[in-house]
Structures are given as structure tokens and as C-alpha cells.
FIZA-955502 format. One record per residue (C-alpha): residue number from 1; residue in one letter; y, x, z. Coordinates in steps of 0.5 Angstrom, whole numbers, plus 500, padded with zeros to 3 digits. Layout:
# residues N
@loro=NUM; voti=A; yy=Y; xx=X; zz=Z
...
***
This chain:
# residues 447
@loro=1; voti=M; yy=572; xx=479; zz=502
@loro=2; voti=V; yy=573; xx=472; zz=499
@loro=3; voti=T; yy=567; xx=468; zz=499
@loro=4; voti=V; yy=565; xx=461; zz=495
@loro=5; voti=P; yy=562; xx=455; zz=499
@loro=6; voti=I; yy=555; xx=455; zz=498
@loro=7; voti=S; yy=552; xx=448; zz=496
@loro=8; voti=Y; yy=545; xx=445; zz=500
@loro=9; voti=D; yy=541; xx=446; zz=494
@loro=10; voti=A; yy=543; xx=454; zz=494
@loro=11; voti=V; yy=541; xx=453; zz=502
@loro=12; voti=N; yy=534; xx=450; zz=500
@loro=13; voti=A; yy=533; xx=455; zz=495
@loro=14; voti=R; yy=535; xx=461; zz=500
@loro=15; voti=D; yy=531; xx=458; zz=505
@loro=16; voti=R; yy=525; xx=458; zz=501
@loro=17; voti=A; yy=527; xx=466; zz=499
@loro=18; voti=L; yy=528; xx=468; zz=506
@loro=19; voti=V; yy=521; xx=465; zz=508
@loro=20; voti=G; yy=517; xx=469; zz=503
@loro=21; voti=V; yy=516; xx=463; zz=498
@loro=22; voti=A; yy=520; xx=464; zz=492
@loro=23; voti=A; yy=519; xx=472; zz=493
@loro=24; voti=L; yy=511; xx=471; zz=492
@loro=25; voti=D; yy=511; xx=464; zz=488
@loro=26; voti=P; yy=513; xx=465; zz=481
@loro=27; voti=A; yy=513; xx=458; zz=480
@loro=28; voti=L; yy=519; xx=456; zz=484
@loro=29; voti=S; yy=524; xx=460; zz=480
@loro=30; voti=A; yy=521; xx=457; zz=473
@loro=31; voti=A; yy=522; xx=450; zz=476
@loro=32; voti=R; yy=529; xx=451; zz=478
@loro=33; voti=K; yy=530; xx=452; zz=470
@loro=34; voti=G; yy=526; xx=446; zz=469
@loro=35; voti=D; yy=520; xx=450; zz=465
@loro=36; voti=A; yy=513; xx=447; zz=465
@loro=37; voti=V; yy=509; xx=451; zz=471
@loro=38; voti=K; yy=501; xx=452; zz=470
@loro=39; voti=V; yy=498; xx=452; zz=477
@loro=40; voti=S; yy=491; xx=456; zz=477
@loro=41; voti=P; yy=485; xx=453; zz=481
@loro=42; voti=N; yy=482; xx=460; zz=482
@loro=43; voti=A; yy=485; xx=464; zz=488
@loro=44; voti=S; yy=488; xx=471; zz=487
@loro=45; voti=P; yy=485; xx=477; zz=490
@loro=46; voti=I; yy=491; xx=479; zz=493
@loro=47; voti=T; yy=493; xx=472; zz=497
@loro=48; voti=D; yy=492; xx=475; zz=504
@loro=49; voti=I; yy=497; xx=481; zz=502
@loro=50; voti=Q; yy=502; xx=476; zz=499
@loro=51; voti=E; yy=501; xx=472; zz=506
@loro=52; voti=E; yy=502; xx=478; zz=510
@loro=53; voti=I; yy=509; xx=480; zz=506
@loro=54; voti=G; yy=511; xx=472; zz=507
@loro=55; voti=L; yy=510; xx=473; zz=515
@loro=56; voti=I; yy=514; xx=479; zz=514
@loro=57; voti=L; yy=519; xx=475; zz=511
@loro=58; voti=S; yy=519; xx=469; zz=515
@loro=59; voti=Q; yy=520; xx=474; zz=521
@loro=60; voti=R; yy=526; xx=477; zz=519
@loro=61; voti=T; yy=529; xx=471; zz=519
@loro=62; voti=G; yy=528; xx=468; zz=525
@loro=63; voti=R; yy=527; xx=460; zz=527
@loro=64; voti=R; yy=534; xx=461; zz=530
@loro=65; voti=Q; yy=537; xx=463; zz=523
@loro=66; voti=L; yy=534; xx=457; zz=520
@loro=67; voti=G; yy=536; xx=452; zz=525
@loro=68; voti=Q; yy=543; xx=454; zz=523
@loro=69; voti=L; yy=542; xx=453; zz=516
@loro=70; voti=E; yy=540; xx=446; zz=518
@loro=71; voti=R; yy=545; xx=444; zz=523
@loro=72; voti=H; yy=551; xx=447; zz=520
@loro=73; voti=S; yy=556; xx=446; zz=514
@loro=74; voti=S; yy=556; xx=451; zz=509
@loro=75; voti=R; yy=561; xx=456; zz=513
@loro=76; voti=P; yy=554; xx=459; zz=517
@loro=77; voti=V; yy=551; xx=460; zz=510
@loro=78; voti=N; yy=557; xx=464; zz=507
@loro=79; voti=R; yy=556; xx=468; zz=513
@loro=80; voti=I; yy=549; xx=469; zz=512
@loro=81; voti=V; yy=550; xx=471; zz=504
@loro=82; voti=I; yy=555; xx=476; zz=507
@loro=83; voti=E; yy=551; xx=479; zz=512
@loro=84; voti=R; yy=545; xx=480; zz=507
@loro=85; voti=I; yy=550; xx=484; zz=503
@loro=86; voti=E; yy=552; xx=488; zz=508
@loro=87; voti=E; yy=545; xx=490; zz=511
@loro=88; voti=Y; yy=544; xx=492; zz=504
@loro=89; voti=Y; yy=550; xx=497; zz=503
@loro=90; voti=A; yy=548; xx=499; zz=511
@loro=91; voti=R; yy=542; xx=502; zz=509
@loro=92; voti=L; yy=544; xx=506; zz=503
@loro=93; voti=Q; yy=548; xx=512; zz=505
@loro=94; voti=D; yy=552; xx=512; zz=498
@loro=95; voti=A; yy=553; xx=505; zz=498
@loro=96; voti=P; yy=560; xx=503; zz=494
@loro=97; voti=S; yy=565; xx=500; zz=498
@loro=98; voti=Q; yy=566; xx=492; zz=500
@loro=99; voti=D; yy=573; xx=493; zz=496
@loro=100; voti=D; yy=570; xx=495; zz=490
@loro=101; voti=L; yy=564; xx=489; zz=490
@loro=102; voti=L; yy=570; xx=485; zz=491
@loro=103; voti=T; yy=573; xx=487; zz=485
@loro=104; voti=L; yy=567; xx=487; zz=480
@loro=105; voti=V; yy=566; xx=480; zz=483
@loro=106; voti=E; yy=572; xx=477; zz=481
@loro=107; voti=K; yy=571; xx=480; zz=474
@loro=108; voti=L; yy=564; xx=477; zz=473
@loro=109; voti=I; yy=567; xx=470; zz=474
@loro=110; voti=A; yy=569; xx=470; zz=467
@loro=111; voti=F; yy=562; xx=471; zz=465
@loro=112; voti=E; yy=559; xx=464; zz=469
@loro=113; voti=D; yy=561; xx=459; zz=463
@loro=114; voti=I; yy=557; xx=464; zz=458
@loro=115; voti=A; yy=551; xx=465; zz=463
@loro=116; voti=D; yy=551; xx=457; zz=465
@loro=117; voti=D; yy=551; xx=455; zz=458
@loro=118; voti=Q; yy=545; xx=460; zz=456
@loro=119; voti=Q; yy=542; xx=457; zz=462
@loro=120; voti=F; yy=541; xx=450; zz=461
@loro=121; voti=G; yy=539; xx=451; zz=453
@loro=122; voti=S; yy=546; xx=451; zz=449
@loro=123; voti=N; yy=546; xx=453; zz=442
@loro=124; voti=E; yy=550; xx=459; zz=444
@loro=125; voti=S; yy=548; xx=464; zz=439
@loro=126; voti=K; yy=544; xx=471; zz=442
@loro=127; voti=T; yy=550; xx=475; zz=439
@loro=128; voti=A; yy=554; xx=472; zz=445
@loro=129; voti=R; yy=549; xx=474; zz=450
@loro=130; voti=E; yy=549; xx=481; zz=447
@loro=131; voti=K; yy=556; xx=481; zz=447
@loro=132; voti=A; yy=556; xx=479; zz=455
@loro=133; voti=L; yy=551; xx=484; zz=457
@loro=134; voti=N; yy=555; xx=490; zz=453
@loro=135; voti=D; yy=562; xx=487; zz=457
@loro=136; voti=I; yy=558; xx=487; zz=464
@loro=137; voti=R; yy=556; xx=494; zz=462
@loro=138; voti=E; yy=563; xx=496; zz=461
@loro=139; voti=V; yy=566; xx=493; zz=467
@loro=140; voti=L; yy=561; xx=497; zz=471
@loro=141; voti=K; yy=563; xx=503; zz=468
@loro=142; voti=Q; yy=571; xx=502; zz=469
@loro=143; voti=S; yy=569; xx=501; zz=477
@loro=144; voti=G; yy=569; xx=509; zz=477
@loro=145; voti=A; yy=562; xx=509; zz=481
@loro=146; voti=S; yy=556; xx=513; zz=479
@loro=147; voti=N; yy=551; xx=510; zz=475
@loro=148; voti=R; yy=547; xx=509; zz=482
@loro=149; voti=Q; yy=552; xx=506; zz=485
@loro=150; voti=Q; yy=554; xx=502; zz=479
@loro=151; voti=Y; yy=546; xx=499; zz=480
@loro=152; voti=M; yy=548; xx=497; zz=487
@loro=153; voti=L; yy=555; xx=493; zz=485
@loro=154; voti=L; yy=551; xx=490; zz=481
@loro=155; voti=Q; yy=546; xx=488; zz=486
@loro=156; voti=G; yy=551; xx=486; zz=491
@loro=157; voti=A; yy=554; xx=481; zz=486
@loro=158; voti=R; yy=547; xx=478; zz=484
@loro=159; voti=M; yy=547; xx=476; zz=491
@loro=160; voti=H; yy=554; xx=474; zz=492
@loro=161; voti=F; yy=552; xx=469; zz=485
@loro=162; voti=E; yy=545; xx=467; zz=488
@loro=163; voti=G; yy=549; xx=464; zz=494
@loro=164; voti=K; yy=554; xx=461; zz=491
@loro=165; voti=S; yy=550; xx=456; zz=487
@loro=166; voti=S; yy=543; xx=456; zz=486
@loro=167; voti=R; yy=544; xx=453; zz=479
@loro=168; voti=S; yy=548; xx=458; zz=476
@loro=169; voti=G; yy=545; xx=462; zz=471
@loro=170; voti=L; yy=550; xx=469; zz=472
@loro=171; voti=P; yy=545; xx=472; zz=477
@loro=172; voti=S; yy=539; xx=472; zz=471
@loro=173; voti=L; yy=544; xx=475; zz=466
@loro=174; voti=L; yy=546; xx=480; zz=472
@loro=175; voti=E; yy=539; xx=481; zz=473
@loro=176; voti=E; yy=538; xx=482; zz=465
@loro=177; voti=A; yy=543; xx=487; zz=465
@loro=178; voti=A; yy=540; xx=491; zz=471
@loro=179; voti=D; yy=534; xx=491; zz=467
@loro=180; voti=R; yy=537; xx=494; zz=461
@loro=181; voti=F; yy=542; xx=499; zz=463
@loro=182; voti=F; yy=539; xx=503; zz=469
@loro=183; voti=D; yy=533; xx=508; zz=469
@loro=184; voti=K; yy=527; xx=505; zz=472
@loro=185; voti=K; yy=526; xx=511; zz=477
@loro=186; voti=M; yy=533; xx=511; zz=479
@loro=187; voti=V; yy=532; xx=504; zz=481
@loro=188; voti=N; yy=526; xx=505; zz=485
@loro=189; voti=G; yy=529; xx=510; zz=488
@loro=190; voti=V; yy=535; xx=505; zz=491
@loro=191; voti=R; yy=530; xx=500; zz=493
@loro=192; voti=A; yy=525; xx=505; zz=496
@loro=193; voti=D; yy=531; xx=507; zz=500
@loro=194; voti=Y; yy=533; xx=501; zz=502
@loro=195; voti=A; yy=526; xx=498; zz=504
@loro=196; voti=M; yy=523; xx=504; zz=506
@loro=197; voti=L; yy=527; xx=509; zz=510
@loro=198; voti=P; yy=529; xx=505; zz=516
@loro=199; voti=H; yy=521; xx=503; zz=517
@loro=200; voti=A; yy=519; xx=510; zz=516
@loro=201; voti=Q; yy=524; xx=513; zz=521
@loro=202; voti=K; yy=521; xx=509; zz=527
@loro=203; voti=A; yy=514; xx=511; zz=524
@loro=204; voti=E; yy=515; xx=518; zz=524
@loro=205; voti=G; yy=512; xx=520; zz=531
@loro=206; voti=R; yy=507; xx=515; zz=530
@loro=207; voti=L; yy=504; xx=518; zz=524
@loro=208; voti=G; yy=506; xx=525; zz=524
@loro=209; voti=T; yy=510; xx=526; zz=518
@loro=210; voti=R; yy=517; xx=526; zz=515
@loro=211; voti=A; yy=521; xx=519; zz=513
@loro=212; voti=D; yy=522; xx=522; zz=506
@loro=213; voti=I; yy=515; xx=523; zz=505
@loro=214; voti=L; yy=513; xx=516; zz=506
@loro=215; voti=R; yy=519; xx=514; zz=502
@loro=216; voti=A; yy=517; xx=518; zz=496
@loro=217; voti=Q; yy=510; xx=514; zz=497
@loro=218; voti=Y; yy=513; xx=507; zz=497
@loro=219; voti=S; yy=517; xx=509; zz=491
@loro=220; voti=N; yy=511; xx=511; zz=487
@loro=221; voti=M; yy=508; xx=505; zz=489
@loro=222; voti=I; yy=513; xx=501; zz=486
@loro=223; voti=D; yy=513; xx=505; zz=480
@loro=224; voti=G; yy=505; xx=504; zz=479
@loro=225; voti=G; yy=502; xx=508; zz=484
@loro=226; voti=M; yy=496; xx=512; zz=484
@loro=227; voti=K; yy=488; xx=512; zz=484
@loro=228; voti=I; yy=485; xx=511; zz=491
@loro=229; voti=A; yy=482; xx=518; zz=491
@loro=230; voti=K; yy=489; xx=521; zz=490
@loro=231; voti=L; yy=493; xx=516; zz=494
@loro=232; voti=Y; yy=488; xx=518; zz=500
@loro=233; voti=A; yy=489; xx=525; zz=499
@loro=234; voti=A; yy=496; xx=525; zz=499
@loro=235; voti=L; yy=496; xx=521; zz=505
@loro=236; voti=L; yy=491; xx=526; zz=509
@loro=237; voti=K; yy=495; xx=532; zz=506
@loro=238; voti=N; yy=502; xx=529; zz=509
@loro=239; voti=C; yy=500; xx=525; zz=515
@loro=240; voti=K; yy=498; xx=528; zz=521
@loro=241; voti=I; yy=496; xx=522; zz=524
@loro=242; voti=L; yy=492; xx=518; zz=519
@loro=243; voti=D; yy=493; xx=511; zz=522
@loro=244; voti=F; yy=492; xx=506; zz=517
@loro=245; voti=D; yy=494; xx=500; zz=521
@loro=246; voti=T; yy=501; xx=504; zz=522
@loro=247; voti=L; yy=501; xx=505; zz=515
@loro=248; voti=S; yy=499; xx=498; zz=512
@loro=249; voti=E; yy=505; xx=496; zz=517
@loro=250; voti=V; yy=510; xx=500; zz=515
@loro=251; voti=F; yy=509; xx=499; zz=508
@loro=252; voti=L; yy=508; xx=491; zz=508
@loro=253; voti=K; yy=515; xx=491; zz=512
@loro=254; voti=A; yy=518; xx=495; zz=507
@loro=255; voti=A; yy=515; xx=490; zz=502
@loro=256; voti=G; yy=517; xx=484; zz=505
@loro=257; voti=D; yy=525; xx=487; zz=505
@loro=258; voti=D; yy=524; xx=489; zz=498
@loro=259; voti=L; yy=522; xx=482; zz=496
@loro=260; voti=A; yy=527; xx=479; zz=500
@loro=261; voti=T; yy=532; xx=483; zz=496
@loro=262; voti=V; yy=531; xx=483; zz=489
@loro=263; voti=A; yy=531; xx=478; zz=484
@loro=264; voti=G; yy=525; xx=473; zz=482
@loro=265; voti=R; yy=523; xx=476; zz=475
@loro=266; voti=T; yy=524; xx=483; zz=477
@loro=267; voti=D; yy=519; xx=481; zz=483
@loro=268; voti=R; yy=514; xx=479; zz=478
@loro=269; voti=T; yy=514; xx=485; zz=475
@loro=270; voti=V; yy=514; xx=490; zz=481
@loro=271; voti=L; yy=509; xx=485; zz=485
@loro=272; voti=R; yy=503; xx=487; zz=481
@loro=273; voti=G; yy=504; xx=494; zz=483
@loro=274; voti=L; yy=506; xx=493; zz=490
@loro=275; voti=M; yy=500; xx=489; zz=491
@loro=276; voti=N; yy=495; xx=494; zz=488
@loro=277; voti=Q; yy=497; xx=499; zz=493
@loro=278; voti=L; yy=497; xx=496; zz=499
@loro=279; voti=S; yy=490; xx=493; zz=497
@loro=280; voti=C; yy=488; xx=500; zz=496
@loro=281; voti=L; yy=491; xx=502; zz=504
@loro=282; voti=K; yy=487; xx=496; zz=506
@loro=283; voti=T; yy=481; xx=499; zz=502
@loro=284; voti=L; yy=482; xx=506; zz=505
@loro=285; voti=R; yy=482; xx=503; zz=512
@loro=286; voti=T; yy=476; xx=499; zz=511
@loro=287; voti=A; yy=472; xx=505; zz=508
@loro=288; voti=L; yy=475; xx=510; zz=514
@loro=289; voti=E; yy=472; xx=505; zz=519
@loro=290; voti=G; yy=466; xx=505; zz=515
@loro=291; voti=C; yy=465; xx=512; zz=516
@loro=292; voti=A; yy=467; xx=513; zz=523
@loro=293; voti=E; yy=462; xx=507; zz=525
@loro=294; voti=L; yy=457; xx=511; zz=521
@loro=295; voti=I; yy=458; xx=518; zz=525
@loro=296; voti=G; yy=459; xx=514; zz=531
@loro=297; voti=Q; yy=452; xx=511; zz=530
@loro=298; voti=V; yy=448; xx=518; zz=529
@loro=299; voti=E; yy=452; xx=521; zz=534
@loro=300; voti=D; yy=450; xx=516; zz=539
@loro=301; voti=M; yy=443; xx=517; zz=537
@loro=302; voti=F; yy=443; xx=525; zz=536
@loro=303; voti=P; yy=449; xx=528; zz=541
@loro=304; voti=G; yy=453; xx=533; zz=538
@loro=305; voti=F; yy=452; xx=531; zz=531
@loro=306; voti=A; yy=459; xx=530; zz=530
@loro=307; voti=D; yy=461; xx=537; zz=532
@loro=308; voti=P; yy=465; xx=542; zz=528
@loro=309; voti=L; yy=460; xx=546; zz=524
@loro=310; voti=E; yy=460; xx=554; zz=524
@loro=311; voti=D; yy=463; xx=557; zz=517
@loro=312; voti=D; yy=456; xx=560; zz=516
@loro=313; voti=T; yy=451; xx=554; zz=516
@loro=314; voti=E; yy=445; xx=555; zz=513
@loro=315; voti=D; yy=443; xx=550; zz=508
@loro=316; voti=R; yy=437; xx=548; zz=510
@loro=317; voti=S; yy=435; xx=543; zz=503
@loro=318; voti=K; yy=434; xx=549; zz=499
@loro=319; voti=G; yy=429; xx=552; zz=503
@loro=320; voti=G; yy=426; xx=553; zz=510
@loro=321; voti=S; yy=426; xx=549; zz=516
@loro=322; voti=K; yy=429; xx=550; zz=523
@loro=323; voti=D; yy=427; xx=549; zz=530
@loro=324; voti=G; yy=429; xx=542; zz=532
@loro=325; voti=S; yy=426; xx=536; zz=536
@loro=326; voti=D; yy=427; xx=529; zz=536
@loro=327; voti=G; yy=433; xx=529; zz=541
@loro=328; voti=G; yy=440; xx=532; zz=540
@loro=329; voti=S; yy=444; xx=538; zz=542
@loro=330; voti=E; yy=442; xx=542; zz=548
@loro=331; voti=D; yy=449; xx=541; zz=550
@loro=332; voti=G; yy=449; xx=534; zz=551
@loro=333; voti=P; yy=454; xx=529; zz=550
@loro=334; voti=K; yy=461; xx=530; zz=551
@loro=335; voti=D; yy=464; xx=530; zz=558
@loro=336; voti=D; yy=471; xx=528; zz=555
@loro=337; voti=A; yy=470; xx=522; zz=551
@loro=338; voti=E; yy=478; xx=522; zz=549
@loro=339; voti=D; yy=476; xx=529; zz=546
@loro=340; voti=S; yy=470; xx=527; zz=542
@loro=341; voti=S; yy=473; xx=520; zz=540
@loro=342; voti=Q; yy=478; xx=525; zz=537
@loro=343; voti=V; yy=473; xx=529; zz=534
@loro=344; voti=G; yy=470; xx=523; zz=530
@loro=345; voti=S; yy=476; xx=521; zz=528
@loro=346; voti=E; yy=477; xx=527; zz=524
@loro=347; voti=R; yy=470; xx=528; zz=522
@loro=348; voti=A; yy=471; xx=520; zz=519
@loro=349; voti=G; yy=477; xx=523; zz=515
@loro=350; voti=E; yy=474; xx=529; zz=512
@loro=351; voti=L; yy=468; xx=525; zz=510
@loro=352; voti=L; yy=472; xx=519; zz=507
@loro=353; voti=A; yy=475; xx=525; zz=503
@loro=354; voti=D; yy=469; xx=528; zz=500
@loro=355; voti=L; yy=466; xx=520; zz=499
@loro=356; voti=L; yy=472; xx=518; zz=495
@loro=357; voti=N; yy=472; xx=525; zz=491
@loro=358; voti=F; yy=464; xx=523; zz=490
@loro=359; voti=C; yy=466; xx=516; zz=488
@loro=360; voti=A; yy=470; xx=518; zz=483
@loro=361; voti=K; yy=465; xx=522; zz=479
@loro=362; voti=N; yy=463; xx=519; zz=472
@loro=363; voti=A; yy=457; xx=523; zz=472
@loro=364; voti=P; yy=456; xx=527; zz=480
@loro=365; voti=S; yy=451; xx=533; zz=480
@loro=366; voti=H; yy=447; xx=535; zz=485
@loro=367; voti=G; yy=451; xx=539; zz=489
@loro=368; voti=D; yy=457; xx=533; zz=490
@loro=369; voti=G; yy=451; xx=529; zz=493
@loro=370; voti=R; yy=449; xx=535; zz=498
@loro=371; voti=K; yy=456; xx=536; zz=500
@loro=372; voti=L; yy=457; xx=529; zz=503
@loro=373; voti=V; yy=451; xx=532; zz=508
@loro=374; voti=R; yy=452; xx=539; zz=508
@loro=375; voti=R; yy=458; xx=539; zz=513
@loro=376; voti=F; yy=454; xx=535; zz=519
@loro=377; voti=E; yy=448; xx=540; zz=517
@loro=378; voti=G; yy=449; xx=545; zz=524
@loro=379; voti=E; yy=444; xx=550; zz=526
@loro=380; voti=T; yy=442; xx=545; zz=531
@loro=381; voti=T; yy=442; xx=538; zz=528
@loro=382; voti=P; yy=435; xx=536; zz=527
@loro=383; voti=A; yy=433; xx=533; zz=520
@loro=384; voti=K; yy=431; xx=527; zz=523
@loro=385; voti=A; yy=439; xx=525; zz=524
@loro=386; voti=L; yy=440; xx=528; zz=517
@loro=387; voti=V; yy=435; xx=523; zz=514
@loro=388; voti=V; yy=439; xx=517; zz=519
@loro=389; voti=Y; yy=445; xx=520; zz=516
@loro=390; voti=C; yy=443; xx=519; zz=509
@loro=391; voti=N; yy=441; xx=512; zz=510
@loro=392; voti=G; yy=447; xx=510; zz=513
@loro=393; voti=L; yy=451; xx=513; zz=508
@loro=394; voti=I; yy=447; xx=510; zz=502
@loro=395; voti=A; yy=449; xx=503; zz=505
@loro=396; voti=L; yy=456; xx=505; zz=506
@loro=397; voti=H; yy=457; xx=507; zz=499
@loro=398; voti=K; yy=453; xx=500; zz=497
@loro=399; voti=N; yy=459; xx=496; zz=501
@loro=400; voti=L; yy=465; xx=500; zz=498
@loro=401; voti=D; yy=470; xx=496; zz=494
@loro=402; voti=D; yy=469; xx=496; zz=486
@loro=403; voti=R; yy=476; xx=499; zz=485
@loro=404; voti=I; yy=474; xx=506; zz=488
@loro=405; voti=F; yy=469; xx=507; zz=482
@loro=406; voti=P; yy=471; xx=509; zz=475
@loro=407; voti=S; yy=465; xx=504; zz=472
@loro=408; voti=N; yy=459; xx=500; zz=475
@loro=409; voti=S; yy=454; xx=506; zz=471
@loro=410; voti=A; yy=458; xx=511; zz=475
@loro=411; voti=R; yy=456; xx=507; zz=481
@loro=412; voti=L; yy=449; xx=507; zz=479
@loro=413; voti=Q; yy=448; xx=514; zz=478
@loro=414; voti=Q; yy=452; xx=515; zz=484
@loro=415; voti=T; yy=446; xx=511; zz=488
@loro=416; voti=T; yy=441; xx=515; zz=485
@loro=417; voti=E; yy=443; xx=522; zz=487
@loro=418; voti=L; yy=444; xx=520; zz=494
@loro=419; voti=L; yy=437; xx=517; zz=494
@loro=420; voti=T; yy=435; xx=524; zz=491
@loro=421; voti=V; yy=438; xx=528; zz=497
@loro=422; voti=S; yy=436; xx=523; zz=502
@loro=423; voti=G; yy=429; xx=524; zz=499
@loro=424; voti=E; yy=429; xx=532; zz=500
@loro=425; voti=Y; yy=431; xx=531; zz=508
@loro=426; voti=V; yy=425; xx=526; zz=509
@loro=427; voti=E; yy=421; xx=532; zz=506
@loro=428; voti=I; yy=424; xx=536; zz=511
@loro=429; voti=E; yy=423; xx=532; zz=517
@loro=430; voti=E; yy=416; xx=531; zz=515
@loro=431; voti=S; yy=415; xx=538; zz=515
@loro=432; voti=E; yy=419; xx=539; zz=521
@loro=433; voti=E; yy=415; xx=534; zz=525
@loro=434; voti=A; yy=408; xx=537; zz=522
@loro=435; voti=A; yy=410; xx=544; zz=525
@loro=436; voti=R; yy=412; xx=541; zz=531
@loro=437; voti=W; yy=405; xx=537; zz=532
@loro=438; voti=R; yy=401; xx=544; zz=530
@loro=439; voti=D; yy=405; xx=547; zz=536
@loro=440; voti=L; yy=403; xx=542; zz=541
@loro=441; voti=F; yy=396; xx=543; zz=539
@loro=442; voti=T; yy=396; xx=550; zz=539
@loro=443; voti=Q; yy=399; xx=549; zz=546
@loro=444; voti=A; yy=394; xx=545; zz=548
@loro=445; voti=L; yy=388; xx=549; zz=545
@loro=446; voti=G; yy=391; xx=555; zz=549
@loro=447; voti=H; yy=391; xx=552; zz=556
***
């Protein structure tokens, strides 16, 4: 494929894109067009995730490749542009041929003058730009490719002309054509295939899930995502191993590859949805860690607390008490630390699912609050352990991210319900403690 030498302006622009700056800072693309840029003094709540994606992008490039850009002439830059397009097509199983792309590029050269005039503020009429967009659509149809392949051809052409000159207006015109003529769902499917599938295939074993499931979830993220409780339920259902470190790593790498490929204006429209869902993953990871820590602390104080329960567990808060002591289960701590840790991890995942469903309710019932405790209410679980657990649960609920709750008033009602449930177990503990002292006193009198 014949390529056009790229100016050093383009090199500098590409350097910034490769290390993640252009992809994450809309001000850069505005500055290249001479637009006024306003910078907010307030830090963005998604800054940490932006930095992580920027790091992923910089890792994709590497110092050696950036060194080639600084030391050599335009020839290595041409090679980088070619490799970028080749990598994009190599990841897509139904990608068009390089010959088809070359044919399209040769036809699109005729639109450069119109695009450049519009770029730099000429008096070219809006009608001329509309005609150019429609002509581009006709050129794509003439390729004979499927609708999905036409989009891929347009993206390859955009990369080519971006590499040709950072001052060209044609990439912006092609981006506008992509936004106008292609279905959003289809576009997101192509992006998910390119960005997620390679990373998902590598992580299948670690997460115990199929690559196509992670690909579908990434496509959903680009398309606007889902609420945090539903996101967790989907992950819990589809991933046998709920490793949020691995999940976050996979999605961050996919987002880095995605944002390094698509154009600036598209970045800004998609970035918010991606950041929201990636932030949800971080929130879920933090919440899961909190659940695991709570269960671990109670398990240390009352060994056997996290053990799975029998199906016929009695509901103690609705009447009656059972024998128990301020110690733990007669079985004592587990001999196999690894099995105990796995059980605790599974219980933490189950608790988080219940907790997220509880937090999503605007007006939780008493039964909703009781459900958070019932799964640990075993025949041999002392009431004191449940009181400790309830107190920790209230603290955990208080520290959860605001995005988990539908409103502040809902959060307040949930807290009130948890305090009510905790009070019930305090009464049970006091009753059991009084019964224990009576037994001790009776035994002492008998001697």
C-alpha cells in the first residue's frame, strides 16, 4: 500500500495520542483547530481511571518505538501508520482487504480540499459539506463490502489521513460520516471485537468465563452500561472466578486499545460511559473487599461463622433462642486454610449480591434487612456473633459509594432498617446471656 510522508506536526500529534493524552484530553483536539479551551480548576472524579488508561496506552507504544519517532525521518512514521492499520484489521475476523482500503483512500483524496476549506473556516456552504458526506457514503457503497466492513474501511481511511497530516480536515469529515451513516450498535460491536476479544481470550482461564461474554459486556459498557447491581449480577452469573483485579485489568486494557484507535470527537462521547462502568468495577471491587473483611473479622472471633448453612436453618429473630456460648463452633477453625479462604470468598460474593439488591431499594422492608443476616444464622451460631456482624454491616453500608444508592433518603431508610434488625439480635443476645447465667447459678446451687 502506498503511503504519503507524514509531517513532524503529525508525529508530535501521534506521540501524544499514543501515550494516551489526546485520547483523554478533549482540549488537545480543540487546540489543534484553534478553538478556545476552558480548563476547569475542579478535579474530575474519574481522574484515576483516566490515568490508568493513559498508562495502558503508553505501555502499548513503548520507549523504543517513541525513540524511533524522535530519531528518524518520516519513513519510520509511515511504518507506524501502516502497522496501526494492520493491527486494527488483524483483530477483526471479517476485516476488508488492504486492496479495498487502498482503493477507498485513492477515491477519498478528492474530498481533501473541501474538508480543509471547511476546517479552516472558509465560507463554503453547508450544502457543499452535506453533498460531500453523501458522496462519501456512495463511494463506500461502491466498494461492495458489507455495512460492517464499510465502517472498517472508513476507520482505516481515517487512520491513514490522520497520519498524513495533523492539519487535515478530512479525518473529521470521515468521522462525521461514520457517526451519521452507521448504526451505533453495529459500531460498538466492531469496537468491542477489536478492543476486548484479544484480552478476553487471554483471561478466560483466570475468570472461568467465555471471551464472547466479556466482549458482550464491553459492548454494553460502550453503549451506556447498566446500573451497578445489575452489572454485578451479570458478572456473578457469568464468571466462575470473581476476580475484580483481573476484570479491571482486562477492561482497562480494552479501553486503552479502544481509545487509542477511535477519533477525538467519538472519544468524548464514549468516554463518559466507559469511565462510569470502569468506575463501577472499582466500586464493586472495594465493596467486595469490605464484605470479605467483615466476614473475616467475625470468623476470627467466632470460628465457623462463614461456614455454609443447611437449608433448614431456623429463623431465630422471629421467636425463641438456641443454645450458644460466647465462643465459637465446636468444630473449631478449619485445618485447611486454603479451603477456609475459598469459603470466605464465596460468602463475600453472596453477601455483596444481597447487599447491592438491598441498597437498590427505595423503601426496603424488614424482610430485606433480615435477609442480609439470615444467610449466616446457623444452628450453632451464637447471637453475639450476629450482633458483631450486624454492627460491621451497618459500618460497611455507611461507607459504600453514593452511586450504589437511588437517593439519600433511600440510604437513610436502609440504615434505619439495619439498626432495627441489629436491635433484635441484641435482645436475643441479652436473653441468651441471661439464660446462660441462670444455668450457671442453678448448677452452682446444685453443688
